[in-house]
C-alpha positions in Angstrom: -95.9 11.4 -104.7 -93.3 13.8 -106.0 -93.7 16.0 -102.9 -92.8 13.1 -100.6 -89.9 11.9 -102.8 -91.6 8.9 -104.4 -91.2 7.7 -107.9 -92.9 5.0 -109.9 -90.2 2.4 -110.7 -92.2 -0.3 -112.5 -95.8 -1.1 -113.5 -96.8 -4.3 -115.2 -100.2 -6.1 -115.2 -101.3 -6.4 -111.6 -98.0 -5.2 -110.1 -96.5 -1.8 -109.3 -93.3 -0.7 -107.6 -92.6 2.7 -106.1 -89.3 3.9 -104.6 -89.1 6.4 -101.8 -85.8 8.3 -101.3 -85.6 9.0 -97.5 -85.4 12.7 -96.8 -85.7 15.1 -93.9 -89.2 16.3 -94.9 -90.9 13.0 -94.1 -89.3 12.2 -90.7 -91.3 12.2 -87.5 -90.1 13.4 -84.1 -88.1 10.2 -83.3 -86.2 10.2 -86.6 -88.2 7.6 -88.5 -90.2 7.9 -91.6 -93.7 9.0 -90.6 -96.3 6.2 -90.7 -98.6 8.4 -92.8 -95.9 8.5 -95.5 -95.6 4.7 -95.4 -99.3 4.4 -95.7 -99.4 6.8 -98.6 -96.7 4.8 -100.4 -98.5 1.5 -99.8 -101.8 3.0 -101.0 -100.2 4.4 -104.1 -98.6 1.0 -104.9 -102.0 -0.8 -104.5 -103.7 1.9 -106.6 -101.1 1.7 -109.5 -101.3 -2.1 -109.4 -105.0 -1.9 -109.8 -104.8 0.8 -112.5 -102.6 -1.5 -114.6 -105.7 -3.7 -115.1 -108.3 -1.0 -115.5 -110.0 -0.2 -118.8 -108.3 2.8 -120.4 -111.3 5.1 -119.8 -111.4 4.5 -116.0 -109.3 5.4 -113.0 -109.2 3.7 -109.5 -109.9 5.0 -106.0 -109.4 3.4 -102.6 -112.5 2.4 -100.8 -111.0 0.6 -97.9 -107.5 -0.1 -96.5 -105.6 -1.5 -93.5 -102.0 -0.9 -92.7 -99.9 -3.1 -90.3 -96.5 -1.8 -89.2 -93.7 -4.2 -88.3 -90.5 -2.1 -87.9 -89.6 1.6 -87.7 -88.4 3.0 -91.1 -84.9 4.4 -90.8 -83.4 2.9 -94.0 -82.1 5.1 -96.8 -84.7 4.0 -99.4 -88.0 2.3 -99.2 -89.5 0.1 -101.9 -93.3 -0.3 -102.0 -94.6 -3.2 -104.0 -98.3 -3.5 -104.8 -100.1 -6.4 -106.4 -103.6 -7.3 -107.3 -104.9 -10.3 -105.5 -108.3 -10.5 -107.2 -109.6 -8.1 -109.8 -113.4 -7.7 -110.1 -115.8 -5.7 -112.1 -116.3 -3.2 -109.3 -113.9 -4.1 -106.5 -110.2 -4.8 -106.9 -108.5 -6.6 -104.0 -104.9 -5.6 -103.5 -102.0 -5.8 -101.1 -98.7 -4.1 -100.8 -95.5 -4.2 -98.7 -92.9 -1.6 -97.8 -89.4 -2.9 -97.6 -86.5 -0.8 -96.2 -83.4 -1.1 -98.5 -80.2 -1.0 -96.4 -77.5 1.3 -97.8 -74.6 -1.0 -97.2 -76.2 -3.9 -99.0 -77.6 -5.6 -95.9 -80.8 -7.6 -95.8 -84.0 -5.7 -96.7 -86.3 -5.0 -93.7 -90.0 -5.6 -93.9 -91.5 -2.3 -92.6 -95.3 -2.5 -93.2 -98.0 -4.3 -95.2 -101.3 -3.1 -96.5 -104.5 -4.7 -97.7 -106.7 -2.4 -99.7 -109.8 -2.6 -101.9 -110.0 -0.3 -104.9 -112.9 0.5 -107.2 -113.2 1.9 -110.7 -114.3 5.4 -111.3 -114.8 7.5 -114.4 -112.1 10.1 -115.2 -113.3 13.6 -114.2 
């Protein structure tokens, strides 16, 4: 996450927020944040949300995900919010959204959403 410019802003039971500071290293050829970067932020938000509910000796890994894009990401900062929809013993169902934060205080822009399934794994 640090390589891309993402920082964990908040983590509480079942919810995680990650902030991405837009930078030149994550821009694709048309000047927008690359879709792979958005997918990474969404996946990380889902993972951290699931991790907040994990037993201390376990980690989580993604076993399935789907990303839907709604608008190109050209905003200054992007907030990824992940939440657990349904925790289970083996599968944790999550979703996340990416919202572009407009620098001049304008209305946030919904950029993308993800649904993802996580599973518990033992720490290596």
